[in-house]
C-alpha positions in Angstrom: -4.4 -9.3 20.8 -4.6 -12.7 21.2 -2.1 -14.9 19.3 -5.0 -17.1 18.8 -6.8 -15.0 16.5 -3.1 -13.8 14.4 -2.6 -17.2 14.2 -5.9 -17.1 12.2 -5.3 -14.5 10.2 -2.4 -16.0 9.0 -3.6 -19.1 8.0 -6.8 -16.6 5.8 -5.4 -14.2 4.8 -1.5 -14.8 4.3 -1.1 -18.3 3.5 -4.4 -20.5 2.7 -6.0 -17.3 0.7 -6.7 -16.4 -2.9 -6.6 -13.2 -4.5 -9.2 -13.1 -7.4 -6.7 -11.0 -10.0 -3.0 -12.8 -9.4 -1.3 -16.2 -9.5 0.3 -17.6 -6.1 2.9 -19.4 -6.1 4.5 -20.8 -2.6 7.9 -22.0 -2.3 9.1 -24.8 0.9 12.3 -24.3 1.8 14.7 -27.2 2.0 14.1 -26.9 6.3 10.9 -27.4 6.1 9.9 -23.8 5.5 7.9 -21.9 3.5 7.4 -18.7 1.5 3.8 -17.0 -0.5 4.1 -14.9 -3.5 1.8 -13.6 -4.7 2.0 -12.0 -9.1 -0.4 -9.7 -10.6 -0.5 -8.8 -14.4 1.6 -5.8 -15.4 1.8 -2.7 -14.1 0.3 -4.4 -10.3 2.8 -4.9 -7.9 4.4 -8.5 -6.3 4.2 -9.0 -3.2 4.7 -11.5 -0.8 2.7 -12.5 2.0 4.7 -14.7 4.5 7.5 -16.0 5.1 8.8 -19.4 7.1 12.2 -20.1 7.7 15.1 -21.2 9.0 17.1 -18.1 10.4 20.3 -19.9 8.2 18.2 -20.3 4.9 16.1 -16.8 5.2 20.0 -14.6 3.2 19.4 -17.7 0.1 15.6 -17.3 0.6 15.5 -13.2 0.4 18.2 -13.5 -2.9 15.5 -16.2 -5.0 12.9 -13.6 -4.0 14.8 -10.9 -5.5 15.8 -13.1 -8.3 12.1 -13.6 -9.5 10.3 -11.1 -9.4 12.6 -8.2 -10.6 13.0 -9.6 -14.3 9.7 -9.0 -13.4 9.7 -4.7 -14.3 7.3 -4.2 -12.0 7.3 -2.6 -8.5 7.5 -5.5 -5.5 7.2 -5.8 -1.9 7.4 -8.5 1.3 5.2 -7.6 3.6 6.4 -8.0 7.9 4.5 -8.3 10.6 5.8 -8.1 13.9 4.3 -11.5 15.4 6.8 -12.5 12.4 8.4 -15.6 14.3 11.7 -14.6 11.5 13.4 -12.2 13.9 16.6 -11.1 11.2 14.3 -10.8 8.5 13.9 -6.8 8.7 17.5 -6.5 9.2 18.6 -9.0 6.5 15.6 -8.0 4.0 17.3 -3.8 4.2 20.8 -5.4 3.5 19.5 -6.6 0.8 17.6 -3.6 -0.9 14.8 -3.6 0.4 13.3 -0.4 2.8 9.9 0.1 4.4 8.7 3.7 5.0 7.6 2.9 8.8 4.9 0.8 10.4 1.2 0.9 10.3 -1.7 -1.1 12.6 -2.9 -3.7 11.6 -6.9 -3.3 13.4 -9.9 -5.9 13.4 -13.7 -6.2 14.4 -14.9 -9.4 16.0 -18.6 -8.7 14.1 -20.0 -10.6 16.9 -19.6 -7.7 19.4 -19.8 -5.2 16.6 -21.1 -2.3 18.7 -24.7 -0.2 18.2 -23.1 3.2 17.3 -22.3 0.6 13.4 -25.7 -1.4 13.5 -28.3 1.0 13.7 -30.1 2.0 10.1 -27.4 5.0 8.2 -28.4 8.0 8.5 -26.2 9.6 5.4 -26.7 10.0 1.4 -24.1 6.5 1.3 -23.9 4.9 -2.5 -22.9 1.9 -4.6 -20.3 2.6 -6.5 -20.9 -0.6 -8.9 -19.4 0.7 -12.7 -16.0 1.4 -14.3 -18.5 5.0 -14.9 -18.3 5.8 -11.1 -15.2 4.2 -9.9 -14.5 8.6 -11.8 -16.9 9.8 -8.5 -14.4 8.3 -5.8 -11.1 9.0 -7.8 -12.4 13.0 -7.6 -12.8 12.6 -3.9 -9.8 10.7 -2.9 -7.8 13.7 -5.0 -9.8 16.7 -3.3 -8.1 14.6 -0.4 -5.1 13.8 -0.7 -4.3 17.0 -3.4 -1.4 16.2 -6.1 -1.5 12.7 -6.3 -3.4 11.2 -9.1 -5.7 8.3 -8.4 -5.9 6.8 -12.3 -4.0 3.6 -11.7 -7.3 3.0 -10.4 -9.1 2.7 -13.2 -7.3 -0.7 -13.6 -7.5 -2.5 -11.5 -10.4 -1.7 -9.5 -12.8 -1.7 -12.5 -10.8 -4.3 -13.2 -12.1 -5.9 -9.3 -15.5 -4.7 -9.5 -16.4 -7.2 -12.8 -15.3 -10.3 -10.6 -18.7 -11.0 -8.7 -19.0 -10.8 -4.8 -15.6 -9.2 -4.5 -15.7 -5.8 -4.1 -18.0 -2.7 -2.1 -17.3 0.8 -3.5 -19.3 2.8 -1.3 -18.9 7.4 -1.9 -20.9 9.0 1.0 -22.5 12.8 -0.4 -23.6 15.8 1.1 -24.6 19.2 -0.1 -25.0 17.2 -3.0 -20.9 16.1 -4.1 -19.6 13.7 -3.2 -17.1 14.5 0.1 -16.2 10.8 1.4 -15.0 7.5 0.2 -14.2 3.6 0.9 -13.8 0.1 -0.8 -14.2 -3.4 1.5 -13.2 -6.5 -0.2 -14.4 -9.5 -0.1 -12.1 -12.5 -0.1 -12.8 -15.9 -1.5 -13.2 -18.3 2.2 -12.5 -16.4 4.3 -14.6 -15.3 7.1 -12.3 -12.2 7.2 -13.4 -8.7 5.0 -11.1 -6.1 4.5 -11.7 -2.4 4.3 -9.6 0.7 2.4 -9.8 3.6 1.0 -11.5 5.4 3.2 -11.3 9.3 3.5 -13.2 12.2 2.9 -12.9 16.2 2.4 -11.3 18.2 4.4 -14.0 21.1 5.1 -16.6 17.8 5.3 -14.7 16.2 8.6 -16.4 16.0 12.1 -19.8 15.4 10.8 -19.7 11.6 11.3 -20.0 11.1 7.2 -16.8 8.3 7.8 -18.4 6.6 10.7 -21.1 6.1 8.6 -19.6 4.7 5.7 -18.1 2.1 8.1 -20.7 1.3 9.7 -22.6 0.3 6.3 -19.5 -1.6 5.6 -19.8 -3.4 8.8 -24.0 -4.1 8.0 -22.9 -5.6 4.5 -20.0 -8.0 6.1 -22.4 -9.3 8.3 -25.3 -9.9 5.6 -22.7 -12.3 4.2 -22.2 -13.9 7.0 -18.4 -12.3 7.7 -16.8 -12.9 10.6 -14.6 -9.8 11.4 -13.2 -6.7 9.6 -9.4 -5.6 9.3 -7.4 -2.5 7.9 -4.6 -1.2 7.5 -5.4 2.1 9.9 -3.6 5.7 9.2 -3.3 8.1 11.9 -6.5 9.4 11.0 -8.8 7.0 10.5 -7.4 5.1 13.6 -8.8 7.2 16.5 -12.1 6.2 14.9 -12.2 2.6 13.5 -10.8 2.4 17.9 -13.7 4.4 19.2 -16.2 1.2 17.8 -14.8 -1.2 18.9 -11.5 -1.8 16.3 -7.4 -3.4 18.4 -5.6 -3.7 16.9 -4.1 -7.2 16.2 -0.8 -7.0 15.9 2.2 -4.0 13.6 3.3 -4.5 9.6 5.5 -2.8 7.5 5.5 -3.8 3.4 9.4 -3.8 3.0 9.4 -3.1 -0.6 12.2 -3.6 -3.4 13.9 0.0 -3.6 14.9 -1.4 -7.6 16.2 2.0 -9.0 19.7 1.7 -6.0 20.1 -1.6 -7.7 21.2 -1.1 -11.5 23.0 -3.7 -12.7 
């Protein structure tokens, strides 16, 4: 993926972006660098979306974030991309108590070149979920897909986001009279990017094109809203499907979460 699009993504989605449900804090370093962090209402996860600093400032910058965020009593993480011009950042984060479960690819589709398969009329029974009550449908699908996991947190977080006009579009796909696939799209304010999240299909209904139908519905909605790009943090299951439909890897990223339990006073 070209560096120009990476720079565009950094500007819009990591530096300039304003999340409707979070407070943005921009910190300038003595050496002319910058850090962008977001504070969410408890118990949401806080995060650093972007950092640029001189090498000799990194240790102090990381320490300052821990001092700022740890007392809030919420989980927090530092998002790092491979193209970030801070080669020592990952090692320094690990040295100060952060850990990453592993890198994942961010994939992007230029909607100006979306393939015909994603522009054709959607044949599957894709339904929009527009109420807090409807979230129960989404939760039920995800808890079937990820047996043993609890998605009750969605009632608060996504319920709040549904109340922000134009911000979140939730979908479920029905087959044989029941919801079996789900996913959602965030339409970020003042951005040409739209984000795909949560795509999942119940195991016994995979291979029927339901995920692709949901993908097409979301692509077509993004085009109607005049977005230029769609992106997602792809799982190993969804990655082959979206790549088949023209998504390309923008970069690899890792969310370094601070391990609070390992750093008690």
